[in-house]
C-alpha positions in Angstrom: 64.8 -68.0 14.6 61.2 -67.5 15.6 58.9 -64.7 14.3 58.7 -63.2 17.8 62.4 -62.5 17.7 62.3 -60.0 14.7 62.7 -56.2 15.2 61.8 -53.6 12.5 63.8 -50.4 12.4 62.6 -47.5 10.1 65.5 -45.9 8.4 64.1 -43.3 6.0 60.8 -41.5 5.6 59.8 -39.2 2.8 57.6 -36.1 3.4 56.0 -33.6 1.0 55.2 -29.9 1.3 53.2 -27.5 -0.8 54.1 -23.8 -1.2 51.7 -21.1 -2.5 52.7 -18.0 -4.4 50.4 -15.0 -5.0 50.2 -14.0 -8.6 48.2 -10.9 -9.7 46.5 -11.6 -13.0 44.4 -8.5 -13.3 42.6 -5.8 -11.3 39.0 -4.8 -11.1 37.6 -1.3 -10.2 34.0 -1.1 -9.0 32.4 2.4 -8.7 28.8 3.3 -7.9 26.8 6.3 -9.0 23.5 7.6 -7.7 21.0 9.8 -9.6 17.5 11.0 -9.0 14.7 10.5 -11.4 11.5 12.5 -11.3 8.4 10.4 -12.0 4.6 10.8 -11.5 2.9 8.7 -8.9 -0.6 7.8 -10.1 -3.6 7.1 -7.8 -7.4 7.1 -8.0 -9.1 9.0 -5.1 -12.6 7.8 -4.3 -15.2 9.3 -2.1 -18.8 9.9 -1.5 -20.5 13.3 -1.9 -23.9 13.8 -0.2 -26.6 15.9 -1.8 -29.4 17.2 0.5 -32.7 18.5 -0.9 -35.8 19.6 0.9 -39.2 18.7 -0.5 -42.2 20.6 0.9 -45.2 18.3 1.7 -47.7 20.3 3.9 -50.3 17.6 4.5 -51.9 16.4 7.8 -51.0 12.9 9.0 -52.3 10.6 11.7 -49.1 9.1 13.0 -45.4 10.0 13.2 -43.7 8.7 10.1 -40.3 6.9 10.4 -37.2 7.6 8.4 -37.0 5.3 5.3 -34.7 4.4 2.4 -35.9 4.4 -1.2 -33.2 3.1 -3.5 -30.2 5.3 -2.9 -32.2 8.0 -1.1 -32.7 8.2 2.7 -35.9 10.2 3.6 -36.1 11.8 7.0 -39.6 13.2 7.8 -39.9 16.6 9.5 -43.1 17.0 11.6 -44.5 20.0 13.4 -47.4 20.1 15.8 -50.0 22.8 15.2 -52.5 23.5 18.0 -55.9 24.2 16.6 -58.9 23.1 18.6 -57.3 19.7 18.4 -53.8 18.5 17.8 -52.9 17.3 14.4 -49.7 16.1 12.8 -48.7 18.0 9.6 -45.9 16.6 7.5 -44.1 19.8 6.6 -41.3 18.5 4.5 -39.1 15.5 3.8 -35.3 15.8 3.7 -33.9 13.6 1.0 -30.3 12.5 1.1 -28.7 10.8 -1.9 -25.2 9.4 -2.0 -23.2 10.2 -5.1 -19.9 8.2 -5.6 -17.0 10.2 -7.0 -13.7 9.2 -8.6 -10.7 11.5 -9.4 -7.4 10.6 -11.1 -4.4 12.4 -9.6 -0.8 12.6 -10.6 1.8 13.7 -8.0 5.5 14.3 -8.9 7.8 12.2 -6.7 11.6 11.9 -6.8 13.1 8.4 -6.8 16.8 7.6 -6.4 18.4 4.9 -8.5 21.9 3.5 -8.0 24.0 1.8 -10.6 27.4 0.0 -10.3 30.1 0.2 -13.1 32.8 -2.5 -13.1 36.0 -1.9 -15.1 38.5 -4.8 -15.5 42.2 -3.9 -15.9 44.1 -7.0 -17.1 47.9 -7.0 -16.5 
């Protein structure tokens, strides 16, 4: 008999199956709670305060002076014309402006909410 003349017939085949079963091994309870906490919010407030002083001068000048800065002070000349027989410039006063830096600590009450979770395990 030649190999081409053979026939194969399958007689039996095995199969497998897997079953699942739920089994409770314990329970967990999760609860949350919220509470409010009063705290102080801190900040530093900064600013600039301006101090203005007037200084009388009262002297005649030949030309109109310009505003100038000396250190931290800005000086603005105030001039008036006086008519006599001739016109003369008289420096009447200077306005001096000095900047003064300020700082102030402040505390403001604020309410913050905080939330926590509690987990309880109940084994069976």
